[in-house]
N, C-alpha and C positions, 0 to 999 in steps of 0.2 A: 511706466505706469500700466500700459496695455499688457505687458508680460505678466506683471503681478496679478492683474485682473484675470487673465487667461489662466494662470496657474491656480488661482482660488477657485474658478469655475470648474476646472478639471478635478481638483481635489473633491469639491462638493459632489460632482457627478459621480466620481468613482466611489465615495462613501455611500451615496444614495444607492448605487447599483449593488454594492456588496452588503449593505445593511438591510436589504429587503429580506423579509422572512420567506423561507422556502415552504411552499404548500405541497405536501406529499399527497398523491392520489390515494384512495382508500386501500389499494392493494399493496402499497409500500409503507403504510403507517406503522406496521408492527416490526419494521427493520430497526437494527440498532442505531443506524445513523439517524433515522427519523425520531428516535426517542432520546437523542442527546438533549440535555438541559444546558442552559447558559453556563459557560465556563467548565463545562464537562468535557471529557475527552474519550476517545474511542481509538483502539489500536487494531490494525489489521497487519498480520504477518502473512505474507504470501510466499509460497514456495513452489517453484515450477522448474522444468527442465528445458534447456535450450542446447543447441549444438554451436560451438564456436571454436576458433583457433586462439589459444593463449600465447602471449608473449611476455616473458619475464626478463627483467634486466637485473643482472647481479650487481652487487656492490662495486665490483670492478669495471662495470660498464659492458660486460658481455651480454648479448641478447640471445635468449633461448626461446625458440618457437616450438609449440606442440602441433601435432597433427590435429585435424578436426576431431573433436570428441564431445561427449555429452557432458553438460555442467549443470549443477543444481544452483539456482539463483534464489536467494532469499532476500525479500524486501520487507521493510517496515514502514507503515504509513500511520502517523498519528494525526487524528482529525480532532480539532479543538473548535468548539462553538464559542465565538467571542461576541462582543456587542456589535461588531461590524460584519459578522458572518462566519462562515466555516473557513478554517485555515488548515492546510495540510503540511505536515513535516514529514519529508520523504528520506529514508535512510536505506542504504544498501549494504549488505554484508560481503566482504571480499572472499569469504570461504566458500569454495565452489565444489566441495567433494561430491561425487556421485556414486551411489545413490545418497540421497540426503539423510544425514543422521540427526537432524535437529528436530524433526517433527514426529518422532515414533509414537509419542503418547500425548494424551490431552493435557497432562499436568505441565504444560509449557511454562517455563520461567526463563526469561531472556538471561542469557549467559554472557558474561564479559568477553569471553573468548570469540563470540560471534563477531565482535568488533564492527558493529553497525556504524556507518559513517554517514553523517547528515549531508544530504546532497542538495535538497531544495526546500525552501519555505515559501508558500505563496497562498493567496486566497483562492478558494474555489467559487466557481460561478454556480448559479442556481442549477443549470443543466448538469454540471459535474456532480453535485450533490445528489441529484436525482439518478445519475448513472451509478453512483456508489450504492444507493438503496436498491437499484435494479440488479446490481451485481450480487447482492446478498440473496436475491430471489432465484439466482442461477447456481445455487449450491445445494448440496444435499448431505445429510448425515453420513458419516463413514460406516460402511459395513466392514465387519471384522477382516474379511479377506482382502480388502483394499489397503490395509495397513501393512502389507508384507513388503517392507522397504528394501529387502535384500534383492528383489527381483525387479521392482519397478518404483518409480517416484512420481505419483500422480500429482497433478495441479491441485494444491491444497491451500486453504486459508485458515488461520486462527483468528478469531474475533474476540477481543477482550474489552469489557467496559465494566467498571466497578467490580462487582462480584460475579458478572457473567463471563463465562469463557466457553467457547465452542469451537471444536476443530471440524472442518467441512471440506468435502471435495468440491472442486469448482467444475462445473459442467462445461465441456468444451475447452477452448483454449483462451478463455478470458483472462487478461493480465491487467491488473489495476494500474500499473505504471503506463501502460499503453492507452488505457481508457482515459486517464487523466493527463496524458501528454507530459509525463515527467522525465522522459529520456533525455 
């Protein structure tokens, strides 16, 4: 009986914590995440470069390791506003070609060959939602010369919501998956 009562109290508390409405400060109210309506969703596609060693296992079981090299990492974040709060669906693309050929133009349409694989689904805390809004404030519009993907691959994000779509350069090395602890 105690266990049942304990579980009910925990469920009630967790629903209360996650169902609380997020109050955005004045400087964050015009961000896309702050403008989400109930049952509305928002997509962030973030592309950034990291250095890593890759290990490939062939069908026969042979392991092939690469030397350290630059990789393009493309991540997809679907943010859904539900009755109980904000939920993130985090997906990662295994295609790591450098420089990135996915983000050359603003007319982004997700392509099946990107092969996004859903990794995590979880509710976001109030603080994480505010971090998302703050993340949007640390971006700027792309200047034409920043799009030269043959020489560099800047940290970029594409934000999509309904008919809104914008491709932006992320200032500094802000990575959404790190900010939201999705690794």
